[in-house]
N, C-alpha and C positions, 0 to 999 in steps of 0.2 A: 878551453876552460871558461867558465862564466865568471861574472863579477860578483857572485853571491858571496857574502861574508858571514862568518859565524853560523854556518848551517850545520855544524857538527857538534855533537855532545862528546865530552871527554870524561872518562871515568878511570881512575887508577885502581886496578884490581889487586895488585901487589906492587911492591917496589920494582920499578922497571917494566911493568906489564900494564898496558893501557888498552881499554876498549873505546874505540872511536865509533860513534853512531851517526847515522844520517837517515832519517825516516825509518824504514824497517830493515836497513842494511847496516851491518856491523863489520868493522875491520879491527884487527888486533895489531898492536905495536909492541914488540919485545925489544927492550934496550939491554944489550949485554955489556960485557967489559970492554970489548973492542969494536963491536959492530951492532947494528940494529936491524931488525927484520920486521917489515910490514906485511901482514898476511891479508891479502885482498885490497883492492883500491876502490870498491864501490862503483857508483854511477859516474864519478869523475866531475861532479858539480862542486863549485866552490874551490877554495884553496887548500886542498888536502895536504899538498906538499908543504905549504907554509905552516900548517898546523904541526906536521911531523917535525919540521925543522925547528919549531919553537920548543919542542920537547927534547930533541937530541941533535947534536952536530956530528954524531958518529956516522961512519960510512953505512949506507943503507942498502939492504937487500930487499927487493920487492918480490913476493911470491903469490901467485894466484892459485886458489883451491881448484878452480875450473874456469872455463871461458865465458860463462854467462855474463850478460850485460851488467848485472848488479854486483859482480865480483871483479871485473877486469876493465871497466871503461875508464878508470882513473889512471891507467898505466901510462898514458901519454904525459902526465905531469912529472913522471919519474924517468922518462926516456926508455920505458919498457919494463918488463918483469919476467921472472922465471915462471914457466908453466909446463906441465907435463906435455910431452910431444903429441900425445893422442888428443889433447884438447886445443892444439894450435889452430886447427881449421875452425872449430867452434868459436874460439876467441876472435879470429879474423872476421867471421860472420857477424858476431855480436858487436864488434867494434866498427863495423862498416857504416857508411853514411846513412843508409836507409834505417838501420836499427837505431842509430843515434838520433835521427830525426823523429822517429816514432817515440823514442823514450823522452825526448824533449817535449813533444806534443802531449804525451801522457802527464808529464810533470807540470806543464802549463795548465792542463785541465784540473789536476789535483790542487794546484795553487788557486785557481779560480774558484773551485768549490770551497776551499778553506777561507778565501776572502769573503765569499757569500755568507758562510756560517758566522764569520766574525762580524760582518755587517748586521746580520740579524741580532747577534748578541748586543752590539752597540745600540741598535734600535730599542731592544728590550730594556737596556739600562736607561736610555734617555727618556723613553715614553712610558715605561711601566715602573721600573724600580726606583728611579730618581724621584718621580712625583710622590711615591709612597714614602720614601725616606724624608722628603721635604715636609710632608704632612706630619710625620712622626716627630720631626725636629720642632715644628711649630707647636705641637701638642706638648712636648717636653718643656720647651721654653715657657709656654703659658703656665704649665703646672709649677715650674720653678719660680716664676714671678708671683704666682698666687701664694706659694709657700713662703716666699720672702716677705710679701705683704703681711701675711699672718704672723710671721716671726716678729716683724717690726711692731705690729699692734700688741702682741704679747709682751715684748720688751718695754713698750711705753706703759702698759698696765703695771708691770712689775716695778718699774721706776716710780710710778705714782704711789704704789703701795709702800715701797721702801721709804719714800719721802714722807708719806703720811705717818708711817710708823716711827721714823726717826725724829720728826719735828712736830708730830701730832697736828698736822694740817694737810690739806690737799691743795693741789695747784689747779684750781678750776676757775 
């Protein structure tokens, strides 16, 4: 198990029925009156068991739909799972060291690509968007200051007019 935290999304579909997501892989947790059932365990990254235990303390059954890497690689977190006997060999193959290493390599590649996309977005924010916003802020401030000066001038003229009208003189 890796030390990745919070890599799962959790959505309550109905009371006691949860959809757990990780990338394009989804697992379902059904919490019944006496037991809970986790349907598939995904790639096995992060603390899926901890997430499930944060939802329910009921005894858990883990069932795999089939033996592919994206459905059964998290079984080790639960000490195993139920799977149809015809899928046992496929499950062993997909949970083997070579398959796990290939999956880890692919995940590292996807993470690197996402980091690069994020770096480009940060660069765009720093070098394109932020300067535009700063120019707009300066223009807005300038316009507000100009409006404020105009308002002060108008208020001073109104005051002079009111004084002249009230006292029949001007303050000049």
